[in-house]
N, C-alpha and C positions, 0 to 999 in steps of 0.2 A: 341447203340454203345457208351460206356462211356469212356471218356478220363480220365486217372489217372496221378498223378505226375510223372515226370521223375527223381525226386530226393527228392526235398523238399516236405514233406507230406502236408505242409500248402498250397500248390498250388492247391489242389483239390477244386472244386466249390461246392456251396451249393446244386445245382440241382443234381450234380453227387452223392453226399452223400444221397440225398433223394431217388433217383432212386435205388441205390444199396441197400438201406434199405427196399424198397417196393416190389421189384420183387420177383418172386418165386425161381429163380435160377440165380446165377452169373457164367457165363462161363469164365474161365481163362486159359491163356496159361500155367501157373505154379501155381497150387492152393496153394502151400506153400508160394510162394512169395505174392500172392494176399491176402492170409489170414492175413498176417502181416498188410497190409493196412486196411482191414476190422476190425481187432481187435483194431487197433489204434483208430478207430472211433466208437468202440463198436457196430459194425454191425454184426448181427448173421446170415445173409442170407446164405443158403446152396451154396457151391461151387462145380463145376464140371470142369474137364479138357477139354479143346478144343484146340488142336494144330495140326500142319501139319500132324502128323502121325495118328490121329484118326478122323479128321474132316469129311471125306467121310462116314465112318461107323456110326458116331454119328448123321448125318443129319436126317435120318428117325425119330428117337426118338425125336429129338428136334422139328421137324415140327409137330409131334403128340401133343407135349406139347403146342405149339402155337395154334393148332387147338382146343385144350381143353380150351382155354381162358387164359392160363398162360402167364405172362409177363417174358421175359428173358433179362438179360443184358450181354453184352460181353465186357471184358476188356483184354488188353494185359499186359505184365509185367510192362510196363511203357509207358506213352504217349497216343497217339490216336490210337485206334484199326485199324488194316489192313494196317498201314503204315510200310511196311516191316515185317508184322506179319500176321498170318493166320486169316481166317474168311470170306473171300470174297465169298466162296461157300455157306456158311450159309446165308449171306445177299442176294445173288442172288436167292437162292432157296426160301427164305421167301418172297421176293418181287414177285417172279413168282407165288406164291400161294396166293397173295393178302394180306399178312400180312403187317402191318405198320412197317417200320424200321426208327427209329429216331436217330439222333446224339445228344449226350450231349457233346458239344465241350469243349476243354481244352488244356492242354500242348501237344506239339509235338516238339521233339528234333530238327528236321530239321528246322522248322519255328523259334524256339527259337535261333538257331545258326545263321540263316540268319539275324535276327534282330540286332545282335551285331557284325556281321562280318565286316561291312563296305565295302562289295562288292555289285555290282548292284543287285537289287532284282526285277526289273520290269519284268525280265524273268529269270527263273531258271529251271534246270532239276534235278529232284531227281532220282538218280540212285541206291539208297539203298546200300545193301552189295555187294561188288565185289566178283567174284569167289575166292575160297580159293587157288586153284592151280595157280602157278605163270604164266604159259603159257596162261591159260584161262583168267587170270586177265589182262595181257598185251593186249590180243586180245580185251577184252571188253573196255579197256581204249583207244585203237586205234580208236574205233568207236565213242569215245567222244572227241577226241583231237581237232577236228575242230568245236565243238559246241560253238556258240557265247554266249550262256546263261551261267550264273553261274552254276557250277556243284556241287551238294550236295551228299556226300557219307557218309555212316556209315561204321565203321571198328572196328573189334575186337582188343583189346590191343596187343595181341600176333602177329598180322600181320601188325600193324601200320607202323613200320619202313620199312618192305618189300614193302608195298603199296606206301610209299613215294619214295622209290627207283624206283619203276615202273613208278610213275607219273613223276619223273625227267627225266627218259629215254624216255617216250612217249610224254609228254607235253612240255618238255624242262625245264631247270633249272630256267629260268627267269620268269615263269608264277607266278602271284600273287596267294597266297593261305592263308587260315586261318584254324587253328586247334582249335575247341571249345571242351573242355574236361570237363567232370564231371559238366555239366551245372546244375545250381541251387543247387549244393552240396557244401560241405565245401571246397573242393580243386578245385573249378571251376577256369579254366584258359582259356584265349583266346589268342592264339599266331598268329601273322601275319607276312608276309614276302614273299619272293620268295619260290618256292618249294625247291630249294637247301638250303636256309637258314633254313627252317623248318626241313628239313631232318638232317642238321647238329646239330640243337638244340636238336632234339630228340635222336640223336646218342650219344650226350654228357650228356644228362640228362634223365636217365631211368625213373624218376618219371613222366615225361611227356608222357610216354608210358603206363600209368596205367589208368584204369577206362574207362567209356563210352566216345566214341569220335565221333565227326562229322567233316569231312573234307570238306571244301568248296574251290573250285578252280575257279578262274576268267575265264570267257569265252574267247575263242580265238578271237583276234581282226579280223575284216574284212580285206580283202586283201588290200584295200586302206589304212586303218588305220595302218596295220602292216608295209606296205612299208614306210609310213610317219614316223613311230616310228624308223625304222632302219635308215632312213636318218638322223633323229635328233640325234640318237646315234653316228653315224659315224661323223657327223659334229662336235658334241661336242668333240669327241676324237681327231679329226684333229685340232680343235681350241686349245686343250690342248698341241699341239705341237707334237703329235705322228706321226710317219711316216705312209704312206699309208698302208704298209704291216702290221705294228704293230696294227693300228686301225682296219684293217680287221680281224686280229687274235683275238683281244679282243672282237669284235662284234660277231665273230663266237662262242666264249665261252658263250656269253650272250644269243644269239638268237638261236643257233643250226643250222643256215643257212649255206649253202655251202661257203667255203672260197673263191672260184674263183669268185662267183657272188658278194660277199661282197667287194672283192678287186677291181673289176671293178667299182662298185658304189663309193667306197672310192676315187679311182683315178679320176673319173668324178667330184666328189665334190671338190677334191683338185684342179683340173684344172678349176673349175668354169663352167663345162658343164651342171651340174644338175640344175642350176638356171632356165634355159628356160623350162626344163621339169616340174618343180614344179609350174611354173607360178608366184611364189612369194617365197621369202625366208621364210623358216619355222621359227616359233618363237624361240627366244633364250632360 
């Protein structure tokens, strides 16, 4: 399993080059794309296609080649094989028959994006590509909305704005997020802000909707943390002199929580009733 660059060809490792030059056959998702990489490094190894539409049919022949003592390499169009790419059936079948399967590590867009996003990385959930149809996409996002780990998504340029619309609707406009686009390439950009801010930026700047994109969304806060955050927001609004009803309305737009509950909490904070519930005043 050979990782290849996600953009900048100089990111390929020496071991990857040695393996690609030494094996009998390189299996590639798109042979035309991978041939450009091999040609760049003057590697003449034979290429064959292995993708989601032919993997099952190709398995017997590939296992026969392994049984004959041939070494094979698998690459994806970019990055680490099998991360939102085909190939797991071949790996599973090869391991089941006792063949050694080794990883030649290297670039991965998801990990690259996590390293520059400034979001928590102690726990993250890689969700890959969302469904193309809007209804299925929102259903999938609904299963992720309460996830407390950072959520990592891949998205095609033509669906990026629609996906941000759905994220705003399902996760709420105030959730922190990062768009990492064209990583390692000439037009690399990393944009951060709330989901609503990212959506507005992309709507006004079509260039930010071009190229390969990784979307990272901060995990949902735990119930206690979320409640404390709402209390801090309402207290700050009240301290600015907003009336209870106005503070609740602003908090509703930011958090998406029901206005009635926010109004009751704002009134309690205004009247000083929330101090005993908190146990201590929240930090300013």
